[in-house]
mmCIF file of the N, C-alpha and C atoms, coordinates in Angstrom:
data_MODEL
# 
_entry.id   MODEL 
# 
loop_
_atom_site.group_PDB 
_atom_site.id 
_atom_site.type_symbol 
_atom_site.label_atom_id 
_atom_site.label_alt_id 
_atom_site.label_comp_id 
_atom_site.label_asym_id 
_atom_site.label_entity_id 
_atom_site.label_seq_id 
_atom_site.pdbx_PDB_ins_code 
_atom_site.Cartn_x 
_atom_site.Cartn_y 
_atom_site.Cartn_z 
_atom_site.occupancy 
_atom_site.B_iso_or_equiv 
_atom_site.pdbx_formal_charge 
_atom_site.auth_seq_id 
_atom_site.auth_comp_id 
_atom_site.auth_asym_id 
_atom_site.auth_atom_id 
_atom_site.pdbx_PDB_model_num 
ATOM 1   N N  . MET A 1 1  ? -8.289  10.625  -6.954  1.00 0.00 ? 1  MET A N  1 
ATOM 2   C CA . MET A 1 1  ? -8.590  9.260   -6.383  1.00 0.00 ? 1  MET A CA 1 
ATOM 3   C C  . MET A 1 1  ? -8.895  9.662   -4.999  1.00 0.00 ? 1  MET A C  1 
ATOM 4   N N  . THR A 1 2  ? -8.070  9.134   -4.143  1.00 0.00 ? 2  THR A N  1 
ATOM 5   C CA . THR A 1 2  ? -8.206  9.028   -2.758  1.00 0.00 ? 2  THR A CA 1 
ATOM 6   C C  . THR A 1 2  ? -9.012  10.192  -2.374  1.00 0.00 ? 2  THR A C  1 
ATOM 7   N N  . SER A 1 3  ? -8.539  11.516  -3.010  1.00 0.00 ? 3  SER A N  1 
ATOM 8   C CA . SER A 1 3  ? -9.040  12.662  -2.435  1.00 0.00 ? 3  SER A CA 1 
ATOM 9   C C  . SER A 1 3  ? -10.491 12.817  -2.920  1.00 0.00 ? 3  SER A C  1 
ATOM 10  N N  . GLU A 1 4  ? -10.845 12.136  -4.095  1.00 0.00 ? 4  GLU A N  1 
ATOM 11  C CA . GLU A 1 4  ? -12.277 12.076  -4.583  1.00 0.00 ? 4  GLU A CA 1 
ATOM 12  C C  . GLU A 1 4  ? -13.206 11.053  -3.448  1.00 0.00 ? 4  GLU A C  1 
ATOM 13  N N  . HIS A 1 5  ? -12.600 10.352  -2.805  1.00 0.00 ? 5  HIS A N  1 
ATOM 14  C CA . HIS A 1 5  ? -13.279 9.558   -1.781  1.00 0.00 ? 5  HIS A CA 1 
ATOM 15  C C  . HIS A 1 5  ? -12.620 9.657   -0.431  1.00 0.00 ? 5  HIS A C  1 
ATOM 16  N N  . PRO A 1 6  ? -13.100 10.788  0.271   1.00 0.00 ? 6  PRO A N  1 
ATOM 17  C CA . PRO A 1 6  ? -12.223 11.190  1.544   1.00 0.00 ? 6  PRO A CA 1 
ATOM 18  C C  . PRO A 1 6  ? -12.604 10.166  2.630   1.00 0.00 ? 6  PRO A C  1 
ATOM 19  N N  . ASP A 1 7  ? -13.883 9.383   2.437   1.00 0.00 ? 7  ASP A N  1 
ATOM 20  C CA . ASP A 1 7  ? -14.377 8.361   3.409   1.00 0.00 ? 7  ASP A CA 1 
ATOM 21  C C  . ASP A 1 7  ? -13.689 6.902   3.479   1.00 0.00 ? 7  ASP A C  1 
ATOM 22  N N  . ALA A 1 8  ? -12.754 6.667   2.105   1.00 0.00 ? 8  ALA A N  1 
ATOM 23  C CA . ALA A 1 8  ? -12.045 5.542   1.956   1.00 0.00 ? 8  ALA A CA 1 
ATOM 24  C C  . ALA A 1 8  ? -11.168 5.136   3.231   1.00 0.00 ? 8  ALA A C  1 
ATOM 25  N N  . PRO A 1 9  ? -10.379 5.794   3.967   1.00 0.00 ? 9  PRO A N  1 
ATOM 26  C CA . PRO A 1 9  ? -9.729  5.409   5.150   1.00 0.00 ? 9  PRO A CA 1 
ATOM 27  C C  . PRO A 1 9  ? -10.854 5.023   6.220   1.00 0.00 ? 9  PRO A C  1 
ATOM 28  N N  . LYS A 1 10 ? -11.986 5.523   6.271   1.00 0.00 ? 10 LYS A N  1 
ATOM 29  C CA . LYS A 1 10 ? -12.830 5.157   7.388   1.00 0.00 ? 10 LYS A CA 1 
ATOM 30  C C  . LYS A 1 10 ? -13.442 3.844   7.059   1.00 0.00 ? 10 LYS A C  1 
ATOM 31  N N  . GLN A 1 11 ? -13.480 3.174   5.926   1.00 0.00 ? 11 GLN A N  1 
ATOM 32  C CA . GLN A 1 11 ? -14.108 2.154   5.886   1.00 0.00 ? 11 GLN A CA 1 
ATOM 33  C C  . GLN A 1 11 ? -13.128 1.026   6.429   1.00 0.00 ? 11 GLN A C  1 
ATOM 34  N N  . PHE A 1 12 ? -11.971 1.491   6.391   1.00 0.00 ? 12 PHE A N  1 
ATOM 35  C CA . PHE A 1 12 ? -10.852 0.442   7.298   1.00 0.00 ? 12 PHE A CA 1 
ATOM 36  C C  . PHE A 1 12 ? -10.665 0.737   8.775   1.00 0.00 ? 12 PHE A C  1 
ATOM 37  N N  . GLY A 1 13 ? -11.227 1.645   9.130   1.00 0.00 ? 13 GLY A N  1 
ATOM 38  C CA . GLY A 1 13 ? -11.177 1.964   10.455  1.00 0.00 ? 13 GLY A CA 1 
ATOM 39  C C  . GLY A 1 13 ? -9.528  2.646   10.883  1.00 0.00 ? 13 GLY A C  1 
ATOM 40  N N  . ILE A 1 14 ? -9.189  3.312   9.857   1.00 0.00 ? 14 ILE A N  1 
ATOM 41  C CA . ILE A 1 14 ? -7.951  3.723   10.010  1.00 0.00 ? 14 ILE A CA 1 
ATOM 42  C C  . ILE A 1 14 ? -7.733  5.309   9.948   1.00 0.00 ? 14 ILE A C  1 
ATOM 43  N N  . ARG A 1 15 ? -6.912  5.983   10.437  1.00 0.00 ? 15 ARG A N  1 
ATOM 44  C CA . ARG A 1 15 ? -6.702  7.265   10.209  1.00 0.00 ? 15 ARG A CA 1 
ATOM 45  C C  . ARG A 1 15 ? -5.296  7.545   9.531   1.00 0.00 ? 15 ARG A C  1 
ATOM 46  N N  . ILE A 1 16 ? -5.507  8.198   8.467   1.00 0.00 ? 16 ILE A N  1 
ATOM 47  C CA . ILE A 1 16 ? -4.294  8.441   7.380   1.00 0.00 ? 16 ILE A CA 1 
ATOM 48  C C  . ILE A 1 16 ? -4.142  9.917   7.331   1.00 0.00 ? 16 ILE A C  1 
ATOM 49  N N  . SER A 1 17 ? -3.221  10.694  7.394   1.00 0.00 ? 17 SER A N  1 
ATOM 50  C CA . SER A 1 17 ? -2.747  12.088  7.516   1.00 0.00 ? 17 SER A CA 1 
ATOM 51  C C  . SER A 1 17 ? -3.052  12.543  5.999   1.00 0.00 ? 17 SER A C  1 
ATOM 52  N N  . ASP A 1 18 ? -3.278  13.672  5.933   1.00 0.00 ? 18 ASP A N  1 
ATOM 53  C CA . ASP A 1 18 ? -3.416  14.410  4.530   1.00 0.00 ? 18 ASP A CA 1 
ATOM 54  C C  . ASP A 1 18 ? -2.294  14.108  3.883   1.00 0.00 ? 18 ASP A C  1 
ATOM 55  N N  . GLU A 1 19 ? -1.004  14.164  4.397   1.00 0.00 ? 19 GLU A N  1 
ATOM 56  C CA . GLU A 1 19 ? 0.377   14.203  3.598   1.00 0.00 ? 19 GLU A CA 1 
ATOM 57  C C  . GLU A 1 19 ? 0.461   12.786  2.891   1.00 0.00 ? 19 GLU A C  1 
ATOM 58  N N  . VAL A 1 20 ? 0.058   11.496  3.654   1.00 0.00 ? 20 VAL A N  1 
ATOM 59  C CA . VAL A 1 20 ? 0.004   10.336  3.509   1.00 0.00 ? 20 VAL A CA 1 
ATOM 60  C C  . VAL A 1 20 ? -0.937  10.130  2.142   1.00 0.00 ? 20 VAL A C  1 
ATOM 61  N N  . MET A 1 21 ? -2.096  10.740  2.282   1.00 0.00 ? 21 MET A N  1 
ATOM 62  C CA . MET A 1 21 ? -3.187  10.525  1.475   1.00 0.00 ? 21 MET A CA 1 
ATOM 63  C C  . MET A 1 21 ? -2.728  10.941  0.237   1.00 0.00 ? 21 MET A C  1 
ATOM 64  N N  . GLU A 1 22 ? -1.826  12.103  0.160   1.00 0.00 ? 22 GLU A N  1 
ATOM 65  C CA . GLU A 1 22 ? -1.556  12.647  -1.048  1.00 0.00 ? 22 GLU A CA 1 
ATOM 66  C C  . GLU A 1 22 ? -0.704  11.703  -1.862  1.00 0.00 ? 22 GLU A C  1 
ATOM 67  N N  . LEU A 1 23 ? 0.329   11.041  -1.039  1.00 0.00 ? 23 LEU A N  1 
ATOM 68  C CA . LEU A 1 23 ? 1.212   9.931   -1.561  1.00 0.00 ? 23 LEU A CA 1 
ATOM 69  C C  . LEU A 1 23 ? 0.316   8.934   -2.110  1.00 0.00 ? 23 LEU A C  1 
ATOM 70  N N  . VAL A 1 24 ? -0.513  8.297   -1.356  1.00 0.00 ? 24 VAL A N  1 
ATOM 71  C CA . VAL A 1 24 ? -1.683  7.302   -1.890  1.00 0.00 ? 24 VAL A CA 1 
ATOM 72  C C  . VAL A 1 24 ? -2.354  7.726   -3.223  1.00 0.00 ? 24 VAL A C  1 
ATOM 73  N N  . SER A 1 25 ? -2.738  8.932   -3.314  1.00 0.00 ? 25 SER A N  1 
ATOM 74  C CA . SER A 1 25 ? -3.324  9.453   -4.606  1.00 0.00 ? 25 SER A CA 1 
ATOM 75  C C  . SER A 1 25 ? -2.186  9.509   -5.685  1.00 0.00 ? 25 SER A C  1 
ATOM 76  N N  . ALA A 1 26 ? -1.130  9.861   -5.438  1.00 0.00 ? 26 ALA A N  1 
ATOM 77  C CA . ALA A 1 26 ? 0.056   9.655   -6.312  1.00 0.00 ? 26 ALA A CA 1 
ATOM 78  C C  . ALA A 1 26 ? 0.426   8.189   -7.045  1.00 0.00 ? 26 ALA A C  1 
ATOM 79  N N  . ILE A 1 27 ? 0.196   7.404   -5.962  1.00 0.00 ? 27 ILE A N  1 
ATOM 80  C CA . ILE A 1 27 ? 0.642   5.934   -6.377  1.00 0.00 ? 27 ILE A CA 1 
ATOM 81  C C  . ILE A 1 27 ? -0.771  5.457   -7.096  1.00 0.00 ? 27 ILE A C  1 
ATOM 82  N N  . GLN A 1 28 ? -1.950  6.011   -6.754  1.00 0.00 ? 28 GLN A N  1 
ATOM 83  C CA . GLN A 1 28 ? -3.030  5.490   -7.589  1.00 0.00 ? 28 GLN A CA 1 
ATOM 84  C C  . GLN A 1 28 ? -3.031  5.944   -8.885  1.00 0.00 ? 28 GLN A C  1 
ATOM 85  N N  . ALA A 1 29 ? -2.643  7.148   -9.270  1.00 0.00 ? 29 ALA A N  1 
ATOM 86  C CA . ALA A 1 29 ? -2.614  7.610   -10.635 1.00 0.00 ? 29 ALA A CA 1 
ATOM 87  C C  . ALA A 1 29 ? -1.447  6.833   -11.155 1.00 0.00 ? 29 ALA A C  1 
ATOM 88  N N  . ALA A 1 30 ? -0.426  6.490   -10.657 1.00 0.00 ? 30 ALA A N  1 
ATOM 89  C CA . ALA A 1 30 ? 0.795   5.673   -11.443 1.00 0.00 ? 30 ALA A CA 1 
ATOM 90  C C  . ALA A 1 30 ? -0.095  4.368   -11.640 1.00 0.00 ? 30 ALA A C  1 
ATOM 91  N N  . ARG A 1 31 ? -0.826  3.791   -10.681 1.00 0.00 ? 31 ARG A N  1 
ATOM 92  C CA . ARG A 1 31 ? -1.186  2.369   -10.868 1.00 0.00 ? 31 ARG A CA 1 
ATOM 93  C C  . ARG A 1 31 ? -2.223  2.336   -11.996 1.00 0.00 ? 31 ARG A C  1 
ATOM 94  N N  . LYS A 1 32 ? -2.956  3.465   -12.064 1.00 0.00 ? 32 LYS A N  1 
ATOM 95  C CA . LYS A 1 32 ? -4.105  3.555   -12.986 1.00 0.00 ? 32 LYS A CA 1 
ATOM 96  C C  . LYS A 1 32 ? -3.605  3.415   -14.629 1.00 0.00 ? 32 LYS A C  1 
ATOM 97  N N  . ILE A 1 33 ? -2.359  4.281   -14.621 1.00 0.00 ? 33 ILE A N  1 
ATOM 98  C CA . ILE A 1 33 ? -1.765  4.255   -16.013 1.00 0.00 ? 33 ILE A CA 1 
ATOM 99  C C  . ILE A 1 33 ? -1.140  2.805   -16.291 1.00 0.00 ? 33 ILE A C  1 
ATOM 100 N N  . ASN A 1 34 ? -0.954  1.924   -15.505 1.00 0.00 ? 34 ASN A N  1 
ATOM 101 C CA . ASN A 1 34 ? -0.385  0.793   -15.681 1.00 0.00 ? 34 ASN A CA 1 
ATOM 102 C C  . ASN A 1 34 ? -1.500  -0.354  -15.639 1.00 0.00 ? 34 ASN A C  1 
ATOM 103 N N  . ASN A 1 35 ? -2.688  -0.078  -15.448 1.00 0.00 ? 35 ASN A N  1 
ATOM 104 C CA . ASN A 1 35 ? -4.026  -0.811  -15.188 1.00 0.00 ? 35 ASN A CA 1 
ATOM 105 C C  . ASN A 1 35 ? -3.865  -1.729  -14.056 1.00 0.00 ? 35 ASN A C  1 
ATOM 106 N N  . GLN A 1 36 ? -3.471  -1.235  -13.106 1.00 0.00 ? 36 GLN A N  1 
ATOM 107 C CA . GLN A 1 36 ? -3.285  -2.112  -11.800 1.00 0.00 ? 36 GLN A CA 1 
ATOM 108 C C  . GLN A 1 36 ? -4.512  -1.615  -11.057 1.00 0.00 ? 36 GLN A C  1 
ATOM 109 N N  . PRO A 1 37 ? -5.059  -2.289  -9.935  1.00 0.00 ? 37 PRO A N  1 
ATOM 110 C CA . PRO A 1 37 ? -6.031  -2.030  -9.020  1.00 0.00 ? 37 PRO A CA 1 
ATOM 111 C C  . PRO A 1 37 ? -5.761  -0.634  -8.239  1.00 0.00 ? 37 PRO A C  1 
ATOM 112 N N  . ILE A 1 38 ? -6.587  0.203   -8.160  1.00 0.00 ? 38 ILE A N  1 
ATOM 113 C CA . ILE A 1 38 ? -6.333  1.746   -7.359  1.00 0.00 ? 38 ILE A CA 1 
ATOM 114 C C  . ILE A 1 38 ? -6.836  1.672   -6.076  1.00 0.00 ? 38 ILE A C  1 
ATOM 115 N N  . THR A 1 39 ? -7.577  0.613   -5.517  1.00 0.00 ? 39 THR A N  1 
ATOM 116 C CA . THR A 1 39 ? -8.189  0.611   -4.384  1.00 0.00 ? 39 THR A CA 1 
ATOM 117 C C  . THR A 1 39 ? -7.028  1.019   -3.119  1.00 0.00 ? 39 THR A C  1 
ATOM 118 N N  . LEU A 1 40 ? -7.467  1.555   -2.110  1.00 0.00 ? 40 LEU A N  1 
ATOM 119 C CA . LEU A 1 40 ? -6.680  1.387   -0.894  1.00 0.00 ? 40 LEU A CA 1 
ATOM 120 C C  . LEU A 1 40 ? -6.277  0.196   -0.402  1.00 0.00 ? 40 LEU A C  1 
ATOM 121 N N  . ALA A 1 41 ? -7.184  -0.658  -0.608  1.00 0.00 ? 41 ALA A N  1 
ATOM 122 C CA . ALA A 1 41 ? -6.688  -1.903  -0.008  1.00 0.00 ? 41 ALA A CA 1 
ATOM 123 C C  . ALA A 1 41 ? -5.390  -2.637  -1.053  1.00 0.00 ? 41 ALA A C  1 
ATOM 124 N N  . ALA A 1 42 ? -5.730  -2.578  -2.008  1.00 0.00 ? 42 ALA A N  1 
ATOM 125 C CA . ALA A 1 42 ? -4.377  -2.970  -3.292  1.00 0.00 ? 42 ALA A CA 1 
ATOM 126 C C  . ALA A 1 42 ? -3.310  -2.006  -2.724  1.00 0.00 ? 42 ALA A C  1 
ATOM 127 N N  . VAL A 1 43 ? -3.462  -0.813  -2.654  1.00 0.00 ? 43 VAL A N  1 
ATOM 128 C CA . VAL A 1 43 ? -2.015  -0.116  -2.450  1.00 0.00 ? 43 VAL A CA 1 
ATOM 129 C C  . VAL A 1 43 ? -1.363  -0.365  -1.069  1.00 0.00 ? 43 VAL A C  1 
ATOM 130 N N  . VAL A 1 44 ? -2.294  -0.722  -0.180  1.00 0.00 ? 44 VAL A N  1 
ATOM 131 C CA . VAL A 1 44 ? -1.876  -1.043  1.228   1.00 0.00 ? 44 VAL A CA 1 
ATOM 132 C C  . VAL A 1 44 ? -0.943  -2.649  0.971   1.00 0.00 ? 44 VAL A C  1 
ATOM 133 N N  . GLU A 1 45 ? -1.749  -3.349  0.570   1.00 0.00 ? 45 GLU A N  1 
ATOM 134 C CA . GLU A 1 45 ? -1.296  -4.517  0.387   1.00 0.00 ? 45 GLU A CA 1 
ATOM 135 C C  . GLU A 1 45 ? 0.056   -4.717  -0.520  1.00 0.00 ? 45 GLU A C  1 
ATOM 136 N N  . ASP A 1 46 ? 0.165   -3.842  -1.603  1.00 0.00 ? 46 ASP A N  1 
ATOM 137 C CA . ASP A 1 46 ? 1.183   -4.135  -2.145  1.00 0.00 ? 46 ASP A CA 1 
ATOM 138 C C  . ASP A 1 46 ? 2.445   -3.486  -1.434  1.00 0.00 ? 46 ASP A C  1 
ATOM 139 N N  . SER A 1 47 ? 2.137   -2.448  -0.658  1.00 0.00 ? 47 SER A N  1 
ATOM 140 C CA . SER A 1 47 ? 3.104   -1.495  0.133   1.00 0.00 ? 47 SER A CA 1 
ATOM 141 C C  . SER A 1 47 ? 3.713   -2.382  1.276   1.00 0.00 ? 47 SER A C  1 
ATOM 142 N N  . ILE A 1 48 ? 2.947   -3.208  1.682   1.00 0.00 ? 48 ILE A N  1 
ATOM 143 C CA . ILE A 1 48 ? 3.460   -4.343  2.818   1.00 0.00 ? 48 ILE A CA 1 
ATOM 144 C C  . ILE A 1 48 ? 4.399   -5.105  2.289   1.00 0.00 ? 48 ILE A C  1 
ATOM 145 N N  . LYS A 1 49 ? 3.816   -5.955  1.140   1.00 0.00 ? 49 LYS A N  1 
ATOM 146 C CA . LYS A 1 49 ? 4.882   -6.725  0.562   1.00 0.00 ? 49 LYS A CA 1 
ATOM 147 C C  . LYS A 1 49 ? 6.024   -6.001  0.194   1.00 0.00 ? 49 LYS A C  1 
ATOM 148 N N  . CYS A 1 50 ? 6.163   -4.786  -0.272  1.00 0.00 ? 50 CYS A N  1 
ATOM 149 C CA . CYS A 1 50 ? 7.314   -4.283  -0.715  1.00 0.00 ? 50 CYS A CA 1 
ATOM 150 C C  . CYS A 1 50 ? 8.370   -4.068  0.413   1.00 0.00 ? 50 CYS A C  1 
ATOM 151 N N  . HIS A 1 51 ? 7.564   -3.709  1.664   1.00 0.00 ? 51 HIS A N  1 
ATOM 152 C CA . HIS A 1 51 ? 8.194   -3.604  2.784   1.00 0.00 ? 51 HIS A CA 1 
ATOM 153 C C  . HIS A 1 51 ? 8.979   -4.777  3.379   1.00 0.00 ? 51 HIS A C  1 
ATOM 154 N N  . TYR A 1 52 ? 8.052   -5.732  3.496   1.00 0.00 ? 52 TYR A N  1 
ATOM 155 C CA . TYR A 1 52 ? 8.293   -6.968  3.907   1.00 0.00 ? 52 TYR A CA 1 
ATOM 156 C C  . TYR A 1 52 ? 9.793   -7.515  3.090   1.00 0.00 ? 52 TYR A C  1 
ATOM 157 N N  . ASN A 1 53 ? 9.536   -7.332  1.829   1.00 0.00 ? 53 ASN A N  1 
ATOM 158 C CA . ASN A 1 53 ? 10.767  -7.748  0.980   1.00 0.00 ? 53 ASN A CA 1 
ATOM 159 C C  . ASN A 1 53 ? 11.981  -7.087  1.515   1.00 0.00 ? 53 ASN A C  1 
ATOM 160 N N  . ARG A 1 54 ? 11.825  -5.666  1.522   1.00 0.00 ? 54 ARG A N  1 
ATOM 161 C CA . ARG A 1 54 ? 13.058  -4.880  1.839   1.00 0.00 ? 54 ARG A CA 1 
ATOM 162 C C  . ARG A 1 54 ? 13.472  -5.457  3.340   1.00 0.00 ? 54 ARG A C  1 
ATOM 163 N N  . LEU A 1 55 ? 12.861  -5.624  4.199   1.00 0.00 ? 55 LEU A N  1 
ATOM 164 C CA . LEU A 1 55 ? 13.360  -6.008  5.301   1.00 0.00 ? 55 LEU A CA 1 
ATOM 165 C C  . LEU A 1 55 ? 13.892  -7.622  5.276   1.00 0.00 ? 55 LEU A C  1 
ATOM 166 N N  . LEU A 1 56 ? 13.462  -8.401  4.609   1.00 0.00 ? 56 LEU A N  1 
ATOM 167 C CA . LEU A 1 56 ? 14.048  -9.658  4.364   1.00 0.00 ? 56 LEU A CA 1 
ATOM 168 C C  . LEU A 1 56 ? 15.458  -9.637  3.731   1.00 0.00 ? 56 LEU A C  1 
ATOM 169 N N  . LYS A 1 57 ? 15.615  -8.352  2.686   1.00 0.00 ? 57 LYS A N  1 
ATOM 170 C CA . LYS A 1 57 ? 16.463  -8.454  1.942   1.00 0.00 ? 57 LYS A CA 1 
ATOM 171 C C  . LYS A 1 57 ? 17.886  -7.562  2.763   1.00 0.00 ? 57 LYS A C  1 
ATOM 172 N N  . GLU A 1 58 ? 17.589  -6.896  3.711   1.00 0.00 ? 58 GLU A N  1 
ATOM 173 C CA . GLU A 1 58 ? 18.400  -6.485  4.591   1.00 0.00 ? 58 GLU A CA 1 
ATOM 174 C C  . GLU A 1 58 ? 18.533  -7.177  6.115   1.00 0.00 ? 58 GLU A C  1 
ATOM 175 N N  . GLY A 1 59 ? 18.114  -8.206  5.747   1.00 0.00 ? 59 GLY A N  1 
ATOM 176 C CA . GLY A 1 59 ? 18.134  -9.201  7.181   1.00 0.00 ? 59 GLY A CA 1 
ATOM 177 C C  . GLY A 1 59 ? 17.600  -9.068  8.436   1.00 0.00 ? 59 GLY A C  1 
ATOM 178 N N  . ALA A 1 60 ? 16.497  -7.794  8.314   1.00 0.00 ? 60 ALA A N  1 
ATOM 179 C CA . ALA A 1 60 ? 15.976  -7.434  9.457   1.00 0.00 ? 60 ALA A CA 1 
ATOM 180 C C  . ALA A 1 60 ? 15.029  -8.551  9.880   1.00 0.00 ? 60 ALA A C  1 
ATOM 181 N N  . ILE A 1 61 ? 14.362  -9.318  9.079   1.00 0.00 ? 61 ILE A N  1 
ATOM 182 C CA . ILE A 1 61 ? 13.556  -10.464 9.566   1.00 0.00 ? 61 ILE A CA 1 
ATOM 183 C C  . ILE A 1 61 ? 14.314  -11.610 8.844   1.00 0.00 ? 61 ILE A C  1 
ATOM 184 N N  . PRO A 1 62 ? 14.191  -12.977 9.666   1.00 0.00 ? 62 PRO A N  1 
ATOM 185 C CA . PRO A 1 62 ? 14.621  -14.391 8.764   1.00 0.00 ? 62 PRO A CA 1 
ATOM 186 C C  . PRO A 1 62 ? 13.641  -14.426 7.828   1.00 0.00 ? 62 PRO A C  1 
ATOM 187 N N  . ASN A 1 63 ? 14.396  -15.339 7.113   1.00 0.00 ? 63 ASN A N  1 
ATOM 188 C CA . ASN A 1 63 ? 13.974  -15.800 5.477   1.00 0.00 ? 63 ASN A CA 1 
ATOM 189 C C  . ASN A 1 63 ? 13.203  -16.910 5.782   1.00 0.00 ? 63 ASN A C  1 
ATOM 190 N N  . ASP A 1 64 ? 11.743  -16.776 6.229   1.00 0.00 ? 64 ASP A N  1 
ATOM 191 C CA . ASP A 1 64 ? 11.030  -17.766 6.609   1.00 0.00 ? 64 ASP A CA 1 
ATOM 192 C C  . ASP A 1 64 ? 10.047  -18.053 5.336   1.00 0.00 ? 64 ASP A C  1 
ATOM 193 N N  . THR A 1 65 ? 10.261  -19.166 4.748   1.00 0.00 ? 65 THR A N  1 
ATOM 194 C CA . THR A 1 65 ? 9.491   -19.027 3.273   1.00 0.00 ? 65 THR A CA 1 
ATOM 195 C C  . THR A 1 65 ? 8.084   -19.488 3.456   1.00 0.00 ? 65 THR A C  1 
ATOM 196 N N  . THR A 1 66 ? 7.512   -19.788 4.674   1.00 0.00 ? 66 THR A N  1 
ATOM 197 C CA . THR A 1 66 ? 5.995   -20.091 4.980   1.00 0.00 ? 66 THR A CA 1 
ATOM 198 C C  . THR A 1 66 ? 5.316   -18.414 5.232   1.00 0.00 ? 66 THR A C  1 
ATOM 199 N N  . ASN A 1 67 ? 6.088   -17.629 5.101   1.00 0.00 ? 67 ASN A N  1 
ATOM 200 C CA . ASN A 1 67 ? 5.501   -16.230 5.486   1.00 0.00 ? 67 ASN A CA 1 
ATOM 201 C C  . ASN A 1 67 ? 5.694   -15.266 4.659   1.00 0.00 ? 67 ASN A C  1 
ATOM 202 N N  . GLN A 1 68 ? 6.379   -15.446 3.255   1.00 0.00 ? 68 GLN A N  1 
ATOM 203 C CA . GLN A 1 68 ? 6.595   -14.614 2.482   1.00 0.00 ? 68 GLN A CA 1 
ATOM 204 C C  . GLN A 1 68 ? 5.364   -14.349 1.458   1.00 0.00 ? 68 GLN A C  1 
ATOM 205 N N  . PRO A 1 69 ? 5.216   -13.090 1.108   1.00 0.00 ? 69 PRO A N  1 
ATOM 206 C CA . PRO A 1 69 ? 3.919   -12.832 0.037   1.00 0.00 ? 69 PRO A CA 1 
ATOM 207 C C  . PRO A 1 69 ? 4.021   -13.224 -1.125  1.00 0.00 ? 69 PRO A C  1 
ATOM 208 N N  . ASN A 1 70 ? 3.052   -13.261 -1.643  1.00 0.00 ? 70 ASN A N  1 
ATOM 209 C CA . ASN A 1 70 ? 3.068   -14.066 -3.258  1.00 0.00 ? 70 ASN A CA 1 
ATOM 210 C C  . ASN A 1 70 ? 3.726   -13.075 -3.880  1.00 0.00 ? 70 ASN A C  1 
# 
């Protein structure tokens, strides 16, 4: 997936280690099986939502309903 498109992170102007790119590729493979979008942007967006929700659950950030992801 991502390994097939080595310039994908460059499109976003970010640097991602080879180790993280391997993780992204594994996530993309699982998402492909479940018919979910496999773009790097989709993986990053969902990852941010998951991290945000985890921080909310832990109480690390306030429960502000105006800033919660969909």
